[in-house]
N, C-alpha and C positions, 0 to 999 in steps of 0.2 A: 556747583563745581563736579572734578570728573571722580572724586569717590563714592558721590551720592548716589548713582545708579549701582553702586557693588553692595553699598550698606542696606539698600532696599531689595536688592536682589539677594542676598543673604536672609534678609529678613522673612522673607515670604518663600524660602527654598522648599517646603516643604508642600508647595500651591503650584510649584511649575514641572513642565512635563520634560521627562525624560525622552530620548532623541528615539526616532522611530527609523531612520536609515541614518547608515554613517556612509561618507564614501570616503577609500579609503587609497593608496597608492603610493611608490615612490615619489621622494621629491624627482620634478620634472618632467610629471607624469601628466600634466594639467587636470591636476585636482580640483585646483582652487578654480580655475574655468567654469570647471562643470559644477562646480557646488554654486556659484556664483547664479549661474542660469536657471538651476534647479531651482533656487533662493526665489527665483522673478515668480514661479507660478503663484497665485491668489493664496492658493491653501497649502503652503510651503512654510515652514517657520523656522529661521536662521540662529545657531548661536550668539552670543551676545560678541565673543571674536573669537578666534584659534583659541583651540582650549589645549588640544595636546595632554590630554590629560594620562589617560593610559601610558601613553609609553614616559612623557617629561615630567609628569607632577603625581605619580601615583600612591604618593605618602598624605596627598592632601585628602582630604573626605570626601564621599560619595558626595554629602550635602554639597559643599563645595563645587563639584562638577555639578550637579543638580542647577544651583543658582543662575547658572550660565543660560538658560532656556528660556522659552515663555511661560506665562502663565497657563496653568493648565486649562481655563478655564476660557482664552484665548481661541487654542486650540480645537478645542470639542466645538465651540458654536460654527467653525466650518468645515467641522472633522477633517482636521486638518493633519498634515506629517510634521516633525520638527526633526529639522537634519544638522548633522555634523558633519567635519570634514578633517582629515587631517594626512601629513605626508609620510606620519612616519611609524601608523601605529601595523601596517604589512609585514614592515621587513622586522617588526621587534614582536619574538614572539609569546614576550612574558603581558607587552600589551594588547595582543589578540585574546589570551589566554584571561586578563582582568575585563576587558570587553565583554566577554560570554558570561562574566560571574554578572558584571552588572548591570549589561544590557542583554539579557536572552535570546530575548523576543523581535529584537531590530532586525531590520531589513541591511545587508550590506553591497551597497556594489563596490567592486574592485578593478582599478585602472590598470592595463599595464602598458608599456610598448615596449616598441624596438631597445633591447637592453643595449646594444653597442651605441646607438647615439642617447640613449638615456644615461650612458657612463661620461660620455664625452660634452653631453650637454649640463650635466651635475658638476665637471669638472672647470668648464668656461666659468660656471655661476659662481663656482667657490673664487674660482682666479679672479675675478672682478670685485668679490664682495668677502670672502672671508681670507684673502691673503693669501692663497695659493702660490707659491713660487716655485715649485715642481715646473717640469712638463709633466706630459701626458701619459707617454711612456716611463717615463722614471714611476708614477705613480702608482700603473699597473705593473709595474717588475713587480714594485716593491709588496703588492697586496699579492701578486703573486707566490712571492718566496717567503709569506707572514703565513704560508697554511689554506691554502683555496679547499672549500668543501669536495669529497667527491660527490658525483652526481647521482646522487644514489638515496631514495625516498627514504623517509624515517626520521632524518635527522633533525630537525622543528618540532617533532613530538615526544622529544626528551623532554623534562621538565623543566630542567634551565639553558636550555636552547640558546646560546648566542644572539645576539643581535646580528643584522646584515646591513651593514650603515656605510661600507667602501662604495666606490667607484665602480667598482667589479662586482661585490655580491649583494651588489642591494639588486641587480639584475636577475639572479637566485628566485625567480617567483615560481617553482615549481613547489620548493620548498615551503615557501611562504602563504601558497594557495591551498598545499597541502593539509599545512594546520589549519586556515579556517574552515576549510570544509568539513574536516571533523569536528570543528565547534560548533559550527554551523547548519543546519539540514540546505540540498541544494536547493531547494525552491527557494531559500531566502538571502540566495549569492546568487548577485548578477555581475560576469567577469566583462569587462569591455576592453578593447584595442584602442588607447587613446591616440595610437599613433595618427590619423586622418582629421585629430581637432584643427583649428576649428569652423572646417572645409565641411563637418556633416556632424555639427553639433546640433542644428535643430531637431535631426530625425534622430541622433543618441539620446535627446530628454524627452522626445517622444515616448522612447525604447523606455526609459528608467521612469516613466509615469505612469505606463502602462504597468510595470515592474511593482509601481505602490499603489495600482488602483484607481490614479487619478486619472482626472477628464484632460483633453488636449490642453493645449496651452502655447502660443507662440513665444518664443523666447528670442532677446537679441543676443544677437552671438556678439561675442567679444573678437576685437580683432586684435591680431598677432601675429608675429615673424611664422610662418611655418617652419616647425621644430629641425626636418630635417637638413636646411642649410647649416647647420654647425655642425652635422656627420659628414657635410663637403668636404669641409676643411679640416679634417681627421688626417693625421700621417696614414695613407696606405699600408702603412707593413701594420701599426699600431690597429687599427680597424681589421685586415686579418686575420690575425692574429685574435681578437677578439671573437671574433664571425665563427672561427673554428672551437675556442673556446666554450661557447654559449652555446654550438649546437647539441651535444647533450643533455645539457638544461632544457634547453627549446622543444627535444623529443620527451623529455618528462611532462614539461607543461605541457602539452599536447596532451599526452599520457591523463595528468590528474585532473586537467578541464575538461576535456572532453571536443576539442578543438583547435585548431590550429590558428595563427594569427598572420598577419599582413607581412611581418617579416621573414616568417618562415618558409623557407621553397617546401614546393609540394615533395611528399615521399614517392618513391619510385614506384612502391604497391599503389599510392593514389594516382598516379599520373600512368600507370598501367592501365 
């Protein structure tokens, strides 16, 4: 019966291993694809199911969270790593803070992708799966009217910083990563551009395995539609509006992380 494994997990929760690496990123940023590929490594152990503990279930006990992972003795035998993944931690400041309390020594892989493409992909997903009836232009306009964040660092460092879960605000990566890098040492955080997935998934996994101290392993790349196709169908006026809107946020992202990403134009200084 389906409930038996959960009963066993709860009974053995103190014998289970907390995650040693968490993959985080916003919705439509290929978090699930990378997580599945990494989990194929013989020394990687995945959670029992998607948990989203720090964002969606913070009221549950830490023991409940721990019960979702493999037995520590199994991990120790292979000198392995335990993985978790979430689409909602990165955009939820309270989730990142709680994650730091429960998992102070974990490694974190943070995925970002073109915020304009991400917003539209998120919209299309919700239109099909969550009953979104408004046009994308109407969604963007409404989010702008509700009060957008000023492109200024420090916004998410406040104790009660609001989550960024809207179509537009999920693309404010600079604020999200600023907090993450305040909570975890820089050498424990790997920031990746997921816009090239799945064509570069094998190389990306190899980079993550190195980050984790694991040996090489060939991964089976998941086949999916290239994410850029969705953005090509976006209304050009809305795309132009969003591209201009995100420009200062993208510059802050490059400042916070110390690198530029595939969707960003080279700066004038860099081009010179």
